[in-house]
N, C-alpha and C positions, 0 to 999 in steps of 0.2 A: 435480562439484557433487552434493551429496547433499540431497535435500529431505525434511524430516521436519516432520510437523504436530505441534505442541505447543499446549496450552491457554495462552492468553495473558490470559484474564480469568476468575477471578484468576490472576495469573502462577504458572505451574507452575515447579517446580524445573528442568525442561528449558528452559523460556523463560528464565528468569534465567540459566542456564549458557551458553546460545548467543546471548543478545541481542547482545553485542558483536560477535561473528563475523558474525550475520545482518546487523547494521547495517553492517559494513564491505562486504559484498556489496551491499547496497542503495546505499551511497554510491558504490561503484565503477561500478555500473550507471548511476546518475544522471549521473556524470562521463563516462563513454563514450557512452551513447546520447543523453542530452540536453545534453551540453557543459556541465555545471554546474562552476563552479570548485571547487577542493579544499575550500575553507572553506564550501561549501554542499552538501548540506543539512546543517544541525547536528543533533545527536543529539535536540535538542528539537523539531525539525520532524517527527519521526516520531511518529505517534499511532496506536495500536492500539485498537480498539473491538470489542466482540463482534458478530458478524453476527446481530442479532435485533431484530426491530421491537418487541420488549418492552423493549429497552434504550434509554433516553433519549438517551444519547450518539450511539447508531447513528442513531436517528430524526432528531435535530437535524442530523446531518451528511450524511444520506442524498442529499438533493438535489445537494449540492456534490460529493459523491464520485461520483455518477452522471454529472454533467456533466463532471467531470475524467476519468473512465473513457472516456466518448464521445470526447472530444477526443484523448486518448491513442490509443485504438483506430483513430480516422480518421486521425490524423497518422502514426502509426508503422506500423500494419497495413493501412492503406488500406481499412478497413471503411467500409460505407455507413452513414448515420444510422439506417437501419432495423435494422442489425445491432447497434446500441449502445443499445437501448432499456433501461429501468430493470430489466426482468426478466434481462437479460444480466449 
């Protein structure tokens, strides 16, 4: 597995070139770890937003994302609620 950080907003040429492959890794992860069926998640369920409180999409989804992150960390990694605060 090779991890490469690329700009997703606005989409860079590297992001566009690697999106399908990255999506397939994400989908396999969801199927193996979370037991999602092969038809889920769809490519339309993947949404990338810039990590910036100046971005309205990020601000509008922050609470939902932080809650999901905390649930994931506690269920999969057995973190405590205090390990899953909004700063993490």
